[in-house]
C-alpha positions as CSV (number, residue, x, y, z in Angstrom):
1,X,26.1,10.1,23.4
2,X,22.3,10.4,22.8
3,X,20.7,7.4,21.2
4,X,17.5,5.6,20.4
5,X,17.7,1.8,20.0
6,X,15.5,-1.1,18.8
7,X,16.0,-4.6,19.8
8,X,14.1,-7.5,18.1
9,X,11.1,-5.3,17.5
10,X,8.1,-6.9,15.7
11,X,4.7,-5.6,14.6
12,X,1.9,-7.1,12.6
13,X,-1.3,-5.8,11.1
14,X,-3.6,-8.8,11.0
15,X,-1.8,-11.6,9.3
16,X,0.8,-9.3,7.7
17,X,4.2,-8.9,9.3
18,X,5.3,-5.2,9.1
19,X,8.4,-5.7,11.2
20,X,10.1,-9.0,12.1
21,X,12.7,-9.0,14.9
22,X,14.1,-5.7,13.7
23,X,17.2,-4.2,15.5
24,X,18.7,-0.8,14.8
25,X,20.6,1.8,16.7
26,X,20.5,5.6,16.0
27,X,23.0,7.7,17.8
28,X,24.7,11.2,17.5
29,X,26.4,11.3,14.2
30,X,24.1,8.8,12.4
31,X,23.2,10.0,8.9
32,X,20.8,7.3,7.6
33,X,18.1,6.9,5.0
34,X,15.2,4.5,5.3
35,X,14.0,3.0,2.0
36,X,11.6,0.4,0.8
37,X,8.6,-0.1,-1.5
38,X,5.4,1.9,-0.9
39,X,3.5,0.1,1.9
40,X,6.6,-1.6,3.2
41,X,6.1,0.1,6.6
42,X,8.6,2.9,6.6
43,X,6.3,5.4,8.2
44,X,5.2,2.9,10.8
45,X,8.9,2.1,11.7
46,X,9.6,5.8,12.2
47,X,6.5,6.2,14.4
48,X,7.7,3.4,16.6
49,X,11.1,5.0,16.9
50,X,9.4,8.3,17.8
51,X,7.5,6.5,20.5
52,X,4.1,7.1,18.9
53,X,3.3,3.4,18.3
54,X,3.9,0.5,20.6
55,X,5.4,-2.6,18.9
56,X,3.9,-6.1,19.5
57,X,7.2,-7.3,20.9
58,X,10.8,-6.3,21.4
59,X,12.3,-3.2,23.1
60,X,12.7,0.4,22.3
61,X,15.3,2.2,24.4
62,X,16.0,5.9,24.4
63,X,18.7,7.5,26.4
64,X,17.3,9.4,29.4
65,X,16.9,13.1,28.5
66,X,17.5,12.5,24.8
67,X,15.3,14.9,22.7
68,X,13.8,13.2,19.6
69,X,12.1,15.3,17.0
70,X,9.6,13.7,14.5
71,X,8.2,15.1,11.3
72,X,5.3,13.2,9.6
73,X,4.7,13.3,5.9
74,X,1.6,15.6,6.2
75,X,-1.3,16.6,8.3
76,X,0.1,19.2,10.6
77,X,-1.7,22.5,11.0
78,X,-0.8,25.5,13.1
79,X,-3.1,28.2,14.2
80,X,-3.8,30.8,17.0
81,X,-0.5,32.7,16.9
82,X,2.1,34.3,14.7
83,X,4.8,32.4,12.8
84,X,7.4,33.9,15.2
85,X,5.4,32.7,18.3
86,X,4.9,29.3,16.8
87,X,8.6,29.0,16.1
88,X,9.4,29.8,19.7
89,X,7.4,26.8,20.8
90,X,10.3,24.7,19.5
91,X,12.3,26.0,22.5
92,X,9.8,25.0,25.2
93,X,12.2,22.4,26.5
94,X,14.7,25.2,27.1
95,X,12.2,27.2,29.1
96,X,11.6,24.2,31.2
97,X,15.3,23.7,31.9
98,X,15.6,27.5,32.7
99,X,12.7,27.1,35.2
100,X,14.5,24.2,36.8
101,X,17.7,26.3,37.0
102,X,15.8,29.1,38.6
103,X,14.2,26.8,41.1
104,X,17.6,25.2,42.1
105,X,19.1,28.8,42.3
106,X,16.4,29.7,44.9
107,X,17.2,26.5,46.9
108,X,20.9,27.3,46.8
109,X,20.3,30.5,48.7
110,X,19.4,28.5,51.8
111,X,20.8,25.0,51.1
112,X,24.1,25.1,49.2
113,X,24.9,21.4,49.0
114,X,27.5,19.9,46.5
115,X,24.7,17.8,44.8
116,X,22.6,20.9,44.1
117,X,25.6,22.9,42.9
118,X,26.5,20.0,40.5
119,X,23.0,19.8,39.2
120,X,22.8,23.6,38.7
121,X,26.1,23.6,36.8
122,X,25.0,20.6,34.6
123,X,21.7,22.3,33.6
124,X,23.3,25.7,32.9
125,X,26.1,24.0,30.8
126,X,23.4,22.0,28.9
127,X,21.4,25.1,28.1
128,X,24.5,27.0,27.0
129,X,25.8,24.3,24.7
130,X,22.4,23.9,23.1
131,X,22.4,27.5,21.9
132,X,19.1,28.2,23.6
133,X,20.1,31.7,24.5
134,X,20.6,32.5,20.8
135,X,17.2,31.0,19.9
136,X,15.8,34.2,18.2
137,X,18.8,34.2,15.8
138,X,18.5,30.5,15.2
139,X,14.8,30.7,14.5
140,X,15.3,33.5,12.0
141,X,18.1,31.6,10.2
142,X,16.0,28.4,9.9
143,X,12.8,30.1,8.8
144,X,14.6,32.2,6.1
145,X,16.5,29.1,5.0
146,X,13.3,27.2,4.5
147,X,11.9,30.0,2.3
148,X,9.9,32.2,4.7
149,X,10.4,36.0,4.4
150,X,10.9,38.4,7.3
151,X,7.4,39.8,6.4
152,X,6.0,36.3,7.2
153,X,7.3,36.3,10.8
154,X,4.3,38.3,12.2
155,X,1.7,36.6,10.0
156,X,-0.8,34.4,11.7
157,X,0.0,30.7,11.1
158,X,-3.5,29.8,9.9
159,X,-3.0,32.0,6.9
160,X,-0.3,29.7,5.5
161,X,-1.2,26.9,3.0
162,X,-0.8,23.2,3.6
163,X,2.7,23.0,2.1
164,X,3.9,26.0,4.2
165,X,2.3,24.5,7.3
166,X,4.6,21.5,6.9
167,X,7.6,23.9,6.4
168,X,6.6,25.4,9.8
169,X,6.7,21.9,11.3
170,X,10.0,21.1,9.7
171,X,11.5,24.4,11.0
172,X,10.4,23.6,14.6
173,X,11.9,20.1,14.4
174,X,15.2,21.5,13.2
175,X,15.5,24.6,15.5
176,X,14.8,22.7,18.7
177,X,18.3,21.3,18.8
178,X,17.2,17.6,19.0
179,X,19.6,14.8,19.6
180,X,17.8,12.5,17.1
181,X,15.8,13.7,14.0
182,X,13.2,11.4,12.4
183,X,12.0,13.0,9.1
184,X,9.4,11.3,6.9
185,X,9.6,12.9,3.5
186,X,11.0,16.3,4.6
187,X,11.5,17.5,1.0
188,X,8.0,17.0,-0.2
189,X,7.0,20.7,0.1
190,X,10.4,22.3,-0.4
191,X,11.7,24.1,-3.5
192,X,15.2,23.7,-4.8
193,X,16.7,26.5,-2.7
194,X,15.1,25.2,0.5
195,X,16.3,21.7,-0.3
196,X,19.8,22.9,-0.8
197,X,19.6,24.8,2.6
198,X,18.4,21.6,4.3
199,X,21.3,19.7,2.8
200,X,23.8,22.1,4.3
201,X,21.9,22.0,7.7
202,X,22.0,18.2,7.9
203,X,25.7,18.2,6.9
204,X,26.5,20.4,9.9
205,X,24.0,18.6,12.2
206,X,25.9,17.0,15.1
207,X,23.0,14.8,16.2
208,X,21.7,11.7,14.5
209,X,19.0,11.5,11.9
210,X,16.9,8.9,9.9
211,X,15.0,10.2,7.0
212,X,12.7,8.9,4.2
213,X,12.9,10.7,0.9
214,X,12.3,10.1,-2.8
215,X,14.9,12.5,-3.9
216,X,18.1,10.6,-4.9
217,X,20.2,13.7,-5.2
218,X,19.2,14.9,-1.8
219,X,20.0,11.5,-0.2
220,X,23.4,11.2,-1.9
221,X,24.3,14.6,-0.4
222,X,23.1,14.0,3.1
223,X,23.4,10.3,4.2
224,X,26.2,7.7,4.6
225,X,24.1,4.6,5.3
226,X,20.8,3.1,4.0
227,X,18.4,0.8,5.8
228,X,16.1,-1.1,3.5
229,X,12.8,-2.4,4.8
230,X,11.4,-5.3,2.8
231,X,9.1,-8.1,3.9
232,X,9.4,-7.1,7.5
233,X,13.2,-7.4,7.5
234,X,15.5,-4.5,7.9
235,X,19.0,-4.6,6.3
236,X,21.8,-2.0,6.5
237,X,23.9,-0.9,3.6
238,X,26.9,1.5,4.2
239,X,27.5,4.3,1.7
240,X,25.3,6.8,-0.1
241,X,22.0,6.0,-1.9
242,X,23.6,5.5,-5.3
243,X,26.1,3.0,-3.8
244,X,23.2,1.1,-2.1
245,X,21.4,0.8,-5.5
246,X,24.5,-0.6,-7.1
247,X,25.0,-3.2,-4.4
248,X,21.2,-4.0,-4.4
249,X,21.3,-4.5,-8.1
250,X,23.9,-7.3,-7.8
251,X,21.9,-8.9,-5.0
252,X,18.7,-8.7,-7.1
253,X,20.3,-10.6,-10.0
254,X,21.1,-13.5,-7.6
255,X,17.6,-13.2,-6.1
256,X,15.9,-13.3,-9.5
257,X,17.8,-16.5,-10.4
258,X,16.8,-18.1,-7.2
259,X,13.2,-16.9,-7.7
260,X,13.0,-18.4,-11.2
261,X,14.3,-21.7,-10.0
262,X,11.8,-21.8,-7.1
263,X,9.0,-20.9,-9.5
264,X,9.9,-23.9,-11.7
265,X,9.9,-26.2,-8.7
266,X,6.6,-24.9,-7.5
267,X,5.1,-25.4,-11.0
268,X,6.5,-28.9,-11.3
269,X,5.1,-30.0,-7.9
270,X,1.7,-28.3,-8.4
271,X,1.4,-30.0,-11.8
272,X,2.0,-33.5,-10.3
273,X,-0.5,-32.8,-7.5
274,X,-3.1,-31.6,-10.0
275,X,-2.7,-34.6,-12.2
276,X,-2.4,-37.4,-9.7
277,X,-3.9,-36.1,-6.4
278,X,-7.2,-37.8,-6.9
279,X,-5.8,-41.2,-8.1
280,X,-5.7,-43.8,-5.3
281,X,-2.4,-45.3,-6.8
282,X,-0.7,-42.0,-6.7
283,X,-2.3,-40.5,-3.6
284,X,0.7,-41.1,-1.3
285,X,3.2,-39.5,-3.8
286,X,0.8,-36.5,-4.3
287,X,0.5,-36.0,-0.5
288,X,4.3,-36.1,-0.2
289,X,4.7,-33.5,-2.9
290,X,2.1,-31.4,-1.3
291,X,4.2,-31.3,1.9
292,X,7.2,-30.3,-0.2
293,X,5.2,-27.6,-1.8
294,X,3.9,-26.3,1.5
295,X,7.5,-26.1,2.8
296,X,8.6,-24.1,-0.2
297,X,5.7,-21.7,0.1
298,X,6.6,-21.0,3.7
299,X,9.9,-19.6,2.4
300,X,8.6,-18.2,-0.9
301,X,11.0,-15.8,-2.6
302,X,9.6,-12.3,-3.4
303,X,11.1,-9.7,-5.7
304,X,10.9,-6.2,-4.3
305,X,8.4,-4.3,-6.5
306,X,10.5,-1.1,-6.0
307,X,13.5,-2.8,-7.6
308,X,11.8,-4.3,-10.7
309,X,12.9,-2.6,-13.9
310,X,10.0,-1.2,-15.8
311,X,10.3,0.8,-19.1
312,X,7.8,2.4,-21.4
313,X,7.8,4.6,-24.4
314,X,5.4,7.4,-25.4
315,X,3.1,7.1,-28.4
316,X,4.8,8.6,-31.5
317,X,4.8,12.4,-31.3
318,X,2.8,14.1,-34.1
319,X,5.0,16.0,-36.5
320,X,5.7,19.7,-35.8
321,X,7.7,22.5,-37.3
322,X,11.2,23.4,-36.1
323,X,10.0,26.4,-34.1
324,X,7.6,25.1,-31.4
325,X,6.7,28.4,-29.8
326,X,7.6,32.1,-29.9
327,X,7.1,34.7,-27.2
328,X,7.5,38.3,-27.9
329,X,7.3,40.7,-24.9
330,X,4.9,38.4,-23.0
331,X,3.9,40.0,-19.6
332,X,1.6,38.8,-16.9
333,X,0.3,40.7,-14.0
334,X,-2.1,39.7,-11.1
335,X,-2.8,43.2,-9.6
336,X,-2.5,45.3,-12.7
337,X,0.6,46.9,-11.3
338,X,3.4,44.4,-10.7
339,X,4.3,42.1,-13.6
340,X,5.1,38.6,-12.4
341,X,6.4,38.0,-15.9
342,X,7.8,41.1,-17.6
343,X,8.4,41.3,-21.4
344,X,9.6,37.8,-21.9
345,X,11.1,37.0,-25.3
346,X,11.7,33.3,-26.1
347,X,12.0,31.0,-29.1
348,X,11.8,27.3,-28.3
349,X,12.9,24.8,-30.9
350,X,11.7,21.2,-31.5
351,X,13.3,18.6,-29.3
352,X,14.4,20.9,-26.5
353,X,13.8,20.1,-22.9
354,X,13.6,23.4,-21.0
355,X,13.3,23.7,-17.3
356,X,11.9,26.9,-15.8
357,X,13.9,27.7,-12.7
358,X,13.4,30.3,-10.0
359,X,12.3,30.7,-6.4
360,X,8.7,30.3,-5.2
361,X,6.6,33.2,-6.4
362,X,8.8,34.0,-9.4
363,X,6.1,33.0,-11.9
364,X,7.1,29.5,-13.0
365,X,3.6,27.9,-12.7
366,X,2.0,31.1,-14.0
367,X,4.2,30.9,-17.2
368,X,3.3,27.2,-17.7
369,X,-0.4,28.0,-17.4
370,X,0.0,30.7,-20.1
371,X,1.9,28.4,-22.4
372,X,-0.7,25.7,-21.9
373,X,-3.4,28.3,-22.8
374,X,-5.1,27.8,-19.5
375,X,-4.5,31.4,-18.6
376,X,-5.1,33.8,-21.5
377,X,-5.0,37.0,-19.5
378,X,-1.6,38.4,-20.5
379,X,-0.1,41.0,-22.8
380,X,2.4,40.6,-25.6
381,X,2.6,37.9,-28.2
382,X,2.5,34.1,-27.8
383,X,2.4,31.9,-30.8
384,X,2.6,28.1,-31.2
385,X,4.5,26.6,-34.1
386,X,3.1,24.6,-37.0
387,X,1.5,21.3,-36.0
388,X,2.2,21.7,-32.3
389,X,-0.2,19.7,-30.0
390,X,0.1,20.5,-26.3
391,X,-0.3,18.2,-23.3
392,X,-0.4,19.9,-19.9
393,X,0.0,18.5,-16.4
394,X,-0.3,20.4,-13.1
395,X,-1.2,19.5,-9.6
396,X,-4.8,20.7,-10.4
397,X,-5.0,17.9,-13.1
398,X,-6.1,15.5,-10.3
399,X,-9.4,17.3,-10.0
400,X,-10.5,16.0,-13.4
401,X,-10.0,12.4,-12.4
402,X,-13.6,11.3,-11.4
403,X,-15.9,8.3,-11.9
404,X,-16.7,4.9,-10.6
405,X,-14.7,2.8,-13.2
406,X,-11.6,1.0,-12.1
407,X,-8.1,2.4,-12.7
408,X,-7.4,-0.2,-15.3
409,X,-10.7,0.4,-17.1
410,X,-10.1,4.1,-17.3
411,X,-6.6,3.7,-18.7
412,X,-7.8,1.1,-21.3
413,X,-10.3,3.7,-22.5
414,X,-7.6,6.4,-22.8
415,X,-4.7,4.3,-24.2
416,X,-3.7,3.9,-27.8
417,X,-4.4,0.3,-29.0
418,X,-0.7,-0.6,-29.2
419,X,-0.1,0.3,-25.6
420,X,-2.9,-1.6,-24.0
421,X,-0.8,-4.8,-23.6
422,X,1.7,-2.8,-21.6
423,X,-0.7,-0.9,-19.3
424,X,-0.1,-3.1,-16.3
425,X,3.6,-2.4,-16.4
426,X,3.0,1.3,-16.8
427,X,0.6,1.3,-13.9
428,X,3.2,-0.6,-11.9
429,X,5.8,2.1,-12.7
430,X,3.4,4.7,-11.3
431,X,2.9,2.7,-8.1
432,X,-0.3,0.9,-8.9
433,X,0.7,-2.7,-8.4
434,X,-1.2,-6.0,-8.1
435,X,-4.9,-5.5,-7.2
436,X,-4.4,-1.8,-6.9
437,X,-5.4,-1.5,-10.6
438,X,-8.9,-2.7,-9.8
439,X,-9.5,0.2,-7.3
440,X,-12.4,2.5,-8.2
441,X,-11.4,6.0,-9.2
442,X,-13.7,7.4,-6.6
443,X,-11.7,6.0,-3.7
444,X,-8.3,7.3,-4.8
445,X,-6.4,9.8,-2.8
446,X,-5.3,13.1,-4.3
447,X,-1.8,11.8,-4.9
448,X,-3.1,8.7,-6.6
449,X,-5.4,10.7,-8.8
450,X,-2.4,13.0,-9.7
451,X,-0.4,9.9,-10.8
452,X,-3.4,8.7,-13.0
453,X,-3.7,12.2,-14.5
454,X,0.1,12.2,-15.4
455,X,-0.1,8.7,-16.9
456,X,-3.2,9.6,-19.0
457,X,-1.3,12.6,-20.4
458,X,1.7,10.5,-21.3
459,X,-0.5,8.1,-23.3
460,X,-1.8,10.9,-25.6
461,X,-0.1,11.6,-28.9
462,X,1.2,15.2,-28.3
463,X,4.5,16.8,-29.3
464,X,4.8,19.5,-26.6
465,X,4.6,18.4,-23.0
466,X,4.2,21.2,-20.3
467,X,4.8,19.6,-16.9
468,X,4.4,21.4,-13.6
469,X,6.0,19.3,-10.8
470,X,5.4,15.9,-12.5
471,X,7.4,13.9,-9.9
472,X,5.6,15.1,-6.8
473,X,3.8,11.9,-6.0
474,X,6.4,9.4,-7.4
475,X,9.0,7.4,-5.7
476,X,12.6,7.2,-6.8
477,X,12.1,4.3,-9.2
478,X,9.0,5.8,-10.7
479,X,10.9,9.0,-11.3
480,X,13.6,7.0,-13.1
481,X,10.9,5.4,-15.4
482,X,9.4,8.8,-16.2
483,X,12.9,10.3,-16.8
484,X,13.9,7.6,-19.2
485,X,10.6,7.9,-21.1
486,X,10.9,11.7,-21.3
487,X,14.5,11.4,-22.6
488,X,13.1,9.2,-25.4
489,X,10.1,11.4,-26.1
490,X,10.0,12.5,-29.8
491,X,8.7,16.0,-29.0
492,X,9.6,19.0,-26.8
493,X,9.3,19.4,-23.0
494,X,8.9,22.4,-20.8
495,X,8.9,21.6,-17.1
496,X,9.1,22.8,-13.5
497,X,10.6,20.5,-10.9
498,X,12.1,20.7,-7.4
499,X,14.0,17.4,-7.9
500,X,17.6,18.3,-8.6
501,X,18.5,14.8,-10.0
502,X,15.4,14.8,-12.3
503,X,16.3,18.3,-13.6
504,X,19.9,17.4,-14.2
505,X,18.9,14.2,-16.1
506,X,16.5,15.9,-18.4
507,X,17.1,19.7,-19.0
508,X,19.0,20.8,-22.1
509,X,18.1,24.5,-21.6
510,X,17.2,26.7,-18.5
511,X,14.9,29.6,-18.3
512,X,15.5,31.5,-15.0
513,X,12.7,33.6,-13.7
514,X,13.1,36.2,-10.9
515,X,10.3,38.7,-10.1
516,X,9.9,40.8,-13.2
517,X,13.1,39.5,-14.8
518,X,14.3,36.5,-16.9
519,X,17.4,35.0,-18.3
520,X,18.0,32.1,-20.7
521,X,20.9,29.6,-20.4
522,X,21.6,27.4,-23.5
523,X,23.0,24.4,-21.7
524,X,22.1,21.8,-19.1
525,X,21.3,22.4,-15.4
526,X,24.9,21.7,-14.3
527,X,26.1,24.4,-16.7
528,X,23.5,26.8,-15.3
529,X,24.5,26.1,-11.7
530,X,28.2,26.5,-12.6
531,X,27.4,29.9,-14.2
532,X,25.6,31.0,-11.1
533,X,28.5,29.9,-8.9
534,X,30.9,31.8,-11.2
535,X,28.7,34.9,-11.0
536,X,28.6,34.7,-7.2
537,X,32.4,34.4,-7.1
538,X,32.7,37.4,-9.5
539,X,34.4,35.3,-12.2
540,X,31.8,36.0,-14.9
541,X,29.5,38.9,-15.6
542,X,25.8,38.3,-15.8
543,X,25.6,40.0,-19.1
544,X,28.0,37.5,-20.7
545,X,25.4,34.7,-20.5
546,X,22.1,36.7,-20.5
547,X,20.7,35.7,-23.9
548,X,17.4,37.7,-23.7
549,X,18.9,40.3,-26.1
550,X,19.8,37.6,-28.5
551,X,16.2,36.2,-28.3
552,X,14.8,39.7,-28.9
553,X,17.0,40.0,-32.0
554,X,15.6,36.7,-33.4
555,X,12.1,37.9,-32.8
556,X,12.9,41.3,-34.5
557,X,14.4,39.5,-37.5
558,X,11.2,37.5,-37.9
559,X,9.2,40.7,-37.8
560,X,11.5,42.2,-40.5
561,X,11.0,39.1,-42.7
562,X,7.2,39.5,-42.3
563,X,7.3,43.2,-43.2
564,X,9.6,42.5,-46.2
565,X,7.2,39.9,-47.5
566,X,4.3,42.4,-47.3
567,X,6.2,44.9,-49.5
568,X,6.9,42.4,-52.2
569,X,5.3,43.0,-55.6
570,X,1.8,41.7,-56.4
571,X,3.2,39.1,-58.8
572,X,5.8,38.0,-56.2
573,X,3.1,37.7,-53.6
574,X,1.0,35.5,-55.9
575,X,4.0,33.3,-56.6
576,X,4.7,32.9,-52.9
577,X,1.0,32.1,-52.1
578,X,0.9,29.5,-54.9
579,X,4.1,27.9,-53.7
580,X,2.9,27.9,-50.1
581,X,-0.4,26.3,-51.0
582,X,1.4,23.6,-53.0
583,X,3.7,22.9,-50.1
584,X,0.8,22.8,-47.6
585,X,-0.9,20.2,-49.8
586,X,2.3,18.2,-50.0
587,X,2.8,18.3,-46.2
588,X,-0.8,17.3,-45.6
589,X,-0.5,14.4,-48.1
590,X,2.6,13.1,-46.4
591,X,1.1,13.5,-42.9
592,X,-1.9,11.5,-44.0
593,X,0.4,8.8,-45.4
594,X,2.3,8.7,-42.1
595,X,-0.9,8.5,-40.1
596,X,-2.1,5.6,-42.2
597,X,1.2,3.8,-41.9
598,X,1.2,4.2,-38.1
599,X,-2.4,2.9,-37.9
600,X,-1.3,-0.2,-39.9
601,X,1.7,-0.6,-37.7
602,X,-0.5,-0.4,-34.6
603,X,-2.7,-3.2,-35.9
604,X,0.2,-5.5,-36.5
605,X,1.6,-4.6,-33.0
606,X,-1.7,-5.5,-31.5
607,X,-1.6,-8.8,-33.5
608,X,1.9,-9.5,-32.2
609,X,0.6,-9.1,-28.6
610,X,-1.9,-12.0,-29.0
611,X,-0.7,-15.2,-27.3
612,X,-1.6,-17.3,-30.4
613,X,0.8,-15.2,-32.4
614,X,3.8,-14.4,-30.1
615,X,3.8,-18.1,-29.0
616,X,4.1,-19.3,-32.6
617,X,7.6,-18.5,-34.0
618,X,6.7,-18.5,-37.7
619,X,3.6,-16.3,-37.2
620,X,5.5,-13.9,-34.9
621,X,8.4,-13.6,-37.4
622,X,6.0,-12.9,-40.3
623,X,4.2,-10.1,-38.3
624,X,7.5,-8.6,-37.2
625,X,8.8,-8.5,-40.8
626,X,5.7,-6.5,-41.7
627,X,6.2,-4.1,-38.8
628,X,9.9,-3.6,-39.9
629,X,8.8,-2.8,-43.5
630,X,6.3,-0.3,-42.2
631,X,9.0,1.3,-40.0
632,X,11.2,1.8,-43.1
633,X,8.2,3.3,-45.0
634,X,7.6,5.7,-42.1
635,X,11.2,6.7,-41.9
636,X,11.2,7.5,-45.6
637,X,8.0,9.5,-45.3
638,X,9.4,11.4,-42.3
639,X,12.4,12.5,-44.3
640,X,10.1,13.7,-47.1
641,X,8.0,15.5,-44.5
642,X,11.0,17.2,-42.9
643,X,12.1,18.5,-46.3
644,X,8.6,19.8,-47.2
645,X,7.9,21.3,-43.8
646,X,11.3,23.1,-43.8
647,X,10.5,24.7,-47.2
648,X,7.1,25.7,-45.8
649,X,8.6,27.3,-42.7
């Protein structure tokens, strides 16, 4: 059985312990995940296991002849040959074995010893069992599974983008029949279909693997044990990732209790030392307490940042009509011939959370750019509803994050007044913890700028969020925070994501895009997947759940209503215009009243955030009563607004 083993491995960077006497064994059949907070040392641990970094102490033992494949997070680039030729490099070990077989075969012609015959048989058997002779078929299967087309096979590798370069690297790691797979964020550049294929590949994989991933759904369907790296220590938890989180939650409750008790003891000792350390009569006692404090600090309890529960809410969404947007025959073409989006009809209602699904190249990001009015080169009709204010996030949003101010300063300049006291928590949720918030914007990586761009968007008062891959640079816990915030968002969401768990947790409606076609599913993502499965099994017809005809009917009905209004008598038109103007004034008056009430509420919330207020029970109670009264006023105004806006619609 092939294996790679650690025994009491330690590694430090300066005065920081990354690994402390870590022991772990990976063997054929191991299906393990490695987790821990950002910066805990997960990538470093995997590099040591791959033999790329030498530890300070301890042993790394790999079985002789064991093939270990390692995939880093990023940075691999291929050039100088076709995709097919690059894929064949994954089988170099097989060519080497074949060369050795040929060499022994030549020797056997003149020296047929039992030892040579045994060696010859072992090598031939090894090559046969590995499937090396079927390498062309295996390479094609893996490349197609990871999203490449047959047309890509003869394309030069340097023509592929960064994400596809990493898919090439992943394909080579998988198709080389390794004994041990070490995968650092293998799903980062994969769409849903490729992730599902990788899940199935790992389920059938007979070797052992250790992987890092921020996709809970993917982990739950691929692994059966979790290793957590925290504070240099490595601890094993049997079961899938969800089970690990439940066990860790119970442990964390105990840890927090011990942490709070220790903090009280530290505060008590420090207080005594500060008060009496300089007094001659108390010097001995102060020194004794200093020794006690030093001993406690040597074993100071830390709470894993990744397991701290952080929540935040969006600013109140501005009021909008019931119909958020209407598309009528919307088409988009890049070459003037082939429509990426072809005659799309859609009516989106307030409060819906719609995921746009489909393979890479189906037009998902293109549609979002059109809806965000970034791309206006389309045909057909696109109309936003009354009062709709759009917030748009894409991976290009990071390019707008520039300047020499610190992260905290930038966010304070963009945040509503009532959210400023909670900015540190929000930044923590988006992986900016401790002194990270004082980093200059100019020194941030692309991923860090992307997280800042997303957080800035979430701080704005909008009622239609259009999000293209919002979870790309977030860890599992950050995704959870974002998911809970979006569930509580008072507006409408249109999004694209490759994270199955995130989609299932948020989507209430699915728009499926395939090249030149579209279908709408009025249900959550689980319902959508079940429908696709039923269709594949022949148990339901595609037409029975294709609602594009229904949407077209809705749009046509609205056209008829408009035409009918145009044919009304002159007196009737005057009456309608007068009534409309009256309702518009009423809606505007109520909106102004709501805005004024929300401003007043924000002032009291800012007041409540002051230490001299929240630390004084009577003052805090009085301010809270005022906030509650304003909440009741806003609720009443919102009911009036709904009635008036409905009549206006």
